[in-house]
C-alpha positions in Angstrom: -37.3 63.2 31.9 -38.1 60.4 34.4 -41.7 60.6 33.2 -40.6 60.1 29.6 -38.4 57.2 30.5 -40.9 55.4 32.6 -43.7 56.1 30.0 -41.4 54.8 27.2 -40.3 51.7 29.2 -43.9 50.7 30.1 -45.2 51.6 26.6 -42.4 49.4 25.0 -43.3 46.5 27.4 -47.0 46.9 26.3 -46.1 46.9 22.6 -43.7 44.0 23.0 -46.2 42.0 24.9 -48.9 42.6 22.2 -46.4 41.6 19.5 -45.9 38.3 21.3 -49.6 37.7 21.7 -50.3 38.7 18.1 -47.5 36.6 16.5 -47.2 33.6 18.9 -50.3 33.2 21.0 -53.2 34.5 18.9 -51.8 33.5 15.5 -53.0 36.8 13.8 -50.1 36.7 11.4 -50.4 33.0 10.5 -51.9 33.9 7.0 -48.7 35.8 6.2 -46.6 32.6 6.2 -48.5 29.9 4.2 -47.5 26.3 4.2 -46.8 24.6 0.8 -46.7 20.8 0.6 -43.8 20.9 -1.8 -41.7 23.2 0.3 -38.6 21.0 0.2 -38.5 21.0 -3.6 -39.1 24.7 -3.7 -36.4 25.6 -1.2 -34.0 23.2 -2.9 -34.7 24.9 -6.2 -34.2 28.4 -4.7 -31.0 27.4 -2.9 -29.6 26.1 -6.2 -30.5 29.2 -8.1 -30.1 32.0 -5.6 -26.6 32.6 -4.1 -27.2 35.9 -2.3 -29.5 36.7 0.6 -32.1 39.3 -0.3 -35.6 40.0 -1.5 -36.3 39.2 -5.1 -39.1 40.2 -7.4 -39.5 37.4 -9.9 -39.6 38.0 -12.8 -38.1 41.5 -13.1 -36.3 43.6 -15.7 -32.5 43.2 -15.3 -30.5 46.0 -13.7 -29.3 48.6 -16.2 -32.2 47.9 -18.6 -33.5 50.9 -20.5 -36.9 52.3 -19.8 -38.1 50.9 -23.2 -36.9 47.5 -22.2 -38.6 47.8 -18.9 -41.9 48.9 -20.4 -41.7 46.0 -23.0 -40.9 43.5 -20.2 -43.8 44.7 -18.1 -46.3 44.4 -20.9 -45.1 40.8 -21.5 -45.7 40.0 -17.8 -49.2 41.3 -17.5 -51.6 38.5 -16.6 -48.7 36.1 -15.8 -47.6 34.8 -12.3 -45.0 36.7 -10.2 -43.5 36.3 -6.8 -41.7 38.3 -4.2 -39.2 36.0 -2.5 -37.2 36.8 0.6 -34.3 34.4 0.6 -31.9 33.6 3.4 -29.2 31.0 2.9 -29.3 29.9 6.6 -32.0 30.0 9.3 -30.6 31.3 12.6 -32.0 29.6 15.7 -31.4 32.5 18.1 -34.4 34.7 18.9 -32.5 36.7 21.5 -30.9 39.3 19.2 -34.3 39.8 17.3 -36.1 40.2 20.6 -33.6 42.7 21.9 -33.8 44.7 18.6 -37.6 44.4 18.7 -37.8 45.7 22.3 -35.4 48.6 21.6 -37.4 49.5 18.5 -40.5 49.6 20.6 -38.7 51.7 23.2 -37.5 54.3 20.7 -40.9 54.4 19.0 -42.7 55.2 22.3 -40.0 57.7 23.3 -40.4 59.5 19.9 -44.2 59.4 20.3 -43.9 61.0 23.8 -41.6 63.6 22.3 -44.1 64.5 19.7 -47.1 64.5 22.1 -45.2 66.8 24.5 -44.9 69.5 21.8 -48.6 70.2 22.4 -50.0 72.0 25.4 -53.1 70.9 27.3 -53.2 67.3 26.2 -56.3 65.5 27.2 -56.7 61.7 27.6 -58.7 61.7 24.4 -56.3 63.7 22.4 -53.3 61.5 23.5 -55.3 58.4 22.6 -56.4 59.7 19.2 -52.8 61.0 18.4 -51.4 57.6 19.3 -53.9 55.8 17.1 -53.0 58.3 14.3 -49.3 57.4 14.6 -50.2 53.7 14.4 -52.4 54.3 11.4 -49.6 56.2 9.7 -47.2 53.3 10.3 -49.8 50.8 9.0 -50.6 52.8 5.8 -46.9 53.6 5.1 -45.7 50.0 5.0 -48.2 47.1 5.1 -50.9 48.9 3.1 -48.4 50.3 0.6 -47.1 46.8 0.0 -50.7 45.7 -0.6 -51.2 48.7 -3.0 -48.1 48.2 -5.1 -47.3 44.5 -4.9 -50.9 43.2 -4.6 -50.0 41.7 -1.2 -53.1 39.7 -0.3 -55.4 41.4 2.3 -55.0 38.2 4.5 -51.3 39.1 4.8 -51.9 42.6 6.1 -54.9 41.8 8.3 -52.5 41.0 11.2 -50.8 44.3 10.8 -54.2 46.0 10.8 -55.2 44.2 14.1 -51.8 45.2 15.5 -52.5 48.8 14.7 -55.9 48.8 16.3 -55.1 46.8 19.5 -51.5 47.8 20.2 -51.9 51.5 19.6 -55.2 51.5 21.5 -53.4 50.0 24.5 -50.5 52.3 24.1 -52.8 55.3 23.7 -54.7 54.4 26.9 -51.4 54.0 28.8 -49.9 57.3 27.6 -53.2 59.1 28.1 -53.1 58.0 31.7 -49.3 58.4 32.3 -48.6 61.7 30.6 -51.5 63.5 32.3 -50.3 62.6 35.8 -48.6 65.4 37.7 
């Protein structure tokens, strides 16, 4: 159990450190959050029109619409602009809760990965590394790439997540390959 806890703690630190480098230092995710010169007018319009925090697909068929109404609406929208808007009524200037949740998420992720890896006998450094990369690829394909597939999220938006998968899970795979093979 001590091996799992130490492995998870160090693995979470490695993932968390990469997330900082990726988002803050290297700017790999900058294309995800574009600047618009009329941002003040846009946010004023949104805050006038939107009263509830949430993510909105604009335009969209109203809730409760029949399938026929939905199909008709979709046909009318083809070739026209659309947006996916995440709206929050107030920005919070406190990174501590997000950092704590992020670290705890990384910790649980690595602990679950160690649990899965330990279900197999005779793990080699290479098999641990490849299995860790596979888990990262599954995570990448499940969310960022699925968003790209269904909502035409630009590739520039998911490139940071792809780099995170390659680098973070390579580092994690090397760490776990070293750590879990120790007696």
